C-alpha positions in Angstrom: -113.5 24.5 190.6 -112.6 28.1 191.8 -112.0 30.4 188.6 -108.6 31.8 188.6 -108.3 35.4 189.9 -107.7 37.8 187.6 -105.2 40.8 188.3 -103.1 43.2 186.4 -99.9 41.0 187.2 -101.7 37.7 185.9 -100.3 35.9 182.8 -102.7 33.8 180.8 -103.6 32.4 177.7 -106.7 33.4 176.0 -108.5 30.1 176.7 -107.0 30.7 180.2 -108.6 33.7 180.3 -112.2 33.4 178.6 -112.7 30.9 181.7 -111.6 32.9 184.4 -114.2 35.5 183.8 -117.7 33.7 184.1 -119.5 36.9 185.9 -119.5 38.0 182.3 -121.3 35.9 181.1 -122.1 34.8 176.8 -121.8 38.2 175.5 -118.2 38.2 176.8 -117.1 35.5 175.1 -119.2 35.9 172.3 -117.1 39.5 171.7 -114.3 38.1 172.8 -114.3 34.5 169.7 -114.3 37.5 167.1 -110.6 38.8 166.3 -111.4 42.4 165.8 -112.8 43.2 169.0 -109.7 42.1 170.5 -106.0 44.0 170.8 -103.5 42.5 168.7 -101.6 40.9 171.2 -104.1 38.6 171.9 -103.5 36.9 168.3 -100.0 36.6 169.8 -100.5 34.6 172.6 -100.4 35.4 176.2 -102.0 38.6 177.6 -102.6 41.1 180.3 -106.1 39.7 181.7 -107.4 42.8 183.0 -106.0 44.8 180.2 -108.2 42.8 178.2 -110.7 42.8 180.2 -111.0 46.3 180.8 -110.8 46.2 177.1 -113.3 44.4 176.2 -116.5 45.3 178.9 -115.9 48.8 177.3 -116.0 47.1 174.0 -119.5 45.5 175.0 -121.1 48.8 175.9 -120.3 50.5 172.2 -121.9 49.8 169.3 -120.8 50.7 165.9 -123.3 52.9 165.2 -122.1 54.8 169.0 -120.8 58.4 168.0 -118.7 60.6 170.2 -120.5 63.8 170.6 -120.2 66.5 168.5 -120.8 70.3 169.5 -121.5 73.2 167.6 -119.3 75.8 166.0 -119.9 77.5 169.3 -117.0 75.3 170.7 -115.0 75.4 168.2 -111.0 76.1 169.3 -109.7 78.2 167.2 -106.7 78.1 166.7 -106.7 74.3 166.9 -103.6 73.4 169.5 -100.3 72.2 167.7 -98.6 69.4 169.5 -95.7 67.3 169.1 -94.3 66.6 165.4 -94.8 70.3 163.3 -92.7 69.7 160.1 -91.7 66.3 159.6 -88.4 66.1 158.2 -88.5 63.2 155.7 -87.0 64.5 152.6 -89.9 62.9 150.5 -92.4 64.7 152.5 -90.6 68.4 152.3 -90.5 67.5 148.2 -94.7 67.3 148.5 -95.1 69.7 150.6 -92.9 72.3 148.0 -94.6 71.4 144.8 -98.8 71.5 147.2 -98.8 67.9 147.1 -99.5 67.9 143.7 -97.7 64.6 143.3 -98.7 63.3 146.7 -100.7 59.7 146.8 -101.5 57.2 149.7 -101.0 53.4 148.7 -103.9 51.8 149.5 -102.8 47.7 149.9 -102.1 44.6 151.6 -105.8 42.6 152.0 -108.4 45.1 149.3 -109.5 43.7 146.4 -108.3 46.2 144.0 -104.9 48.0 145.5 -104.6 51.6 144.7 -102.5 55.3 144.7 -105.1 58.2 145.9 -104.5 61.5 145.2 -105.6 64.1 146.8 -107.8 65.0 144.4 -109.2 61.7 144.4 -109.4 61.6 148.6 -112.0 64.9 148.2 -113.7 63.7 145.4 -115.2 60.8 148.5 -118.8 62.2 149.8 -116.9 64.2 152.8 -118.1 63.9 156.7 -118.3 67.5 158.6 -117.8 66.9 162.5 -117.3 68.9 165.3 -116.2 66.5 168.6 -113.8 66.8 170.9 -109.4 65.5 170.7 -108.9 64.2 174.0 -105.1 64.0 175.0 -103.8 61.9 177.5 -100.8 64.6 178.6 -103.9 66.6 179.8 -105.6 68.9 177.7 -108.8 68.5 175.3 -110.0 71.3 172.3 -112.2 70.9 169.9 -111.9 71.2 166.2 -114.1 71.0 163.2 -112.8 68.6 160.9 -113.8 67.5 157.1 -112.4 64.4 155.3 -113.5 61.4 153.3 -115.1 58.4 155.9 -111.9 56.1 156.7 -114.6 53.6 155.7 -115.0 55.1 151.6 -111.1 54.9 151.3 -111.5 51.1 151.7 -114.0 51.4 149.4 -112.3 53.0 146.6 -109.9 49.7 147.1 -112.2 47.7 146.2 -113.5 46.7 149.6 -111.8 44.2 151.9 -111.3 40.7 152.0 -112.8 38.6 154.4 -109.7 38.2 156.6 -109.2 41.6 157.0 -109.0 42.0 160.8 -106.6 46.1 161.2 -106.1 48.6 158.9 -102.2 49.8 159.5 -101.6 53.6 159.5 -98.3 54.7 158.5 -97.5 58.4 158.9 -94.4 60.6 157.4 -93.1 61.4 160.7 -92.6 57.3 161.7 -95.4 56.3 163.3 -97.4 53.5 162.8 -101.2 52.3 164.3 -102.9 49.3 163.9 -107.3 50.2 164.4 -109.5 47.1 164.2 -112.6 46.9 161.1 -114.9 48.0 164.1 -113.3 51.2 164.5 -112.3 51.5 160.4 -116.1 51.3 159.8 -117.4 54.0 162.3 -119.2 56.4 160.7 -117.0 59.3 162.5 -113.0 57.4 161.4 -112.0 60.1 158.7 -109.2 60.6 157.0 -109.2 64.6 157.8 -108.3 67.3 154.8 -109.8 70.1 156.3 -109.7 71.7 160.7 -112.1 74.5 161.0 -113.4 75.0 157.4 -109.9 75.6 156.3 -107.9 72.9 154.7 -105.3 71.0 157.3 -102.9 73.2 158.7 -98.9 72.0 158.3 -99.5 71.4 162.1 -102.3 70.1 162.3 -101.1 66.8 159.5 -101.3 68.5 156.1 -102.5 67.2 153.9 -104.2 64.7 155.8 -104.7 63.4 159.2 -106.6 60.8 160.4 -109.9 61.2 163.1 -110.8 58.3 165.2 -113.0 59.8 167.2 -113.4 57.9 170.3 -110.1 56.8 170.6 -107.2 59.4 172.8 -105.3 61.6 171.0 -102.2 59.7 170.9 -104.3 57.0 168.1 -105.7 60.6 165.9 -102.5 59.9 163.4 -101.0 63.2 161.7 -99.1 63.2 158.2 -101.1 60.0 156.7 -97.9 58.3 154.1 -100.2 54.9 153.3 -102.7 52.0 154.5 -102.6 49.1 154.6 -105.2 45.8 156.0 -103.7 43.4 157.1 -105.2 40.0 158.8 -102.5 40.4 162.0 -100.6 43.1 164.3 -97.7 40.0 164.3 -94.8 41.1 162.4 -95.7 44.7 162.6 -93.3 46.8 164.5 -93.5 44.9 167.7 -96.3 43.3 167.1 -98.7 44.5 170.1 -100.3 46.9 167.2 -98.8 50.6 167.0 -96.5 52.5 168.0 -97.4 53.8 170.9 -98.1 49.9 172.6 -94.8 49.3 171.7 -93.7 51.4 174.0 -96.4 50.3 176.4 -99.2 52.8 176.2 -103.4 50.8 175.6 -103.6 49.9 172.4 -107.0 50.4 172.7 -107.2 53.7 173.9 -110.9 54.3 174.0 -112.5 57.9 175.7 
């Protein structure tokens, strides 16, 4: 029996889709059997076959040790561009800003062993990483910045580490955006909460006091003005259940570059 044709507008179950892609062999089947390799909508039932095919094959070409390209200080864009939200109107954010973020705390909750609220000083005390990478915007521009911050993996370790059922990390912001990231990207060495840009404290327009850097993803996944972090086993019930504000509005969830 011939396999069903895979087309962008065809909707099928996860089991049907896996059966329709024999050319990818056992590697794809193995990867797709692990929830962390699949976009959150897969866990809800029906998926767009072509989107998952593209995302899954791209992920198989990457290992957790492969880094986004890093540049030299001579390549840095200074000043780094400011795009979209520059200064959230949220009253609580504005209060923190007026206080110099001395009372700012980042709750790390959900499927962690020891939920915690981390101050900016506590986050700065975590062994830092500095990297010079390209920010690639889906709107057609790019810029290179030197980011300094705490690896997200170490942030989760400060909360006692994640529980076995953890599949996604949800980051919320003070300007009402949220995004979900699978543990594959969360564990990556270049994924961090950045508090420094080009050798200085993170400017307001670039996300003061903290912004997420997930260097292998498009710019719209690099959330500014981080408010909270939650570890979950499913994105269902969060927003529209697609995995983030952008995918709720029909952008790609994974957004790899």
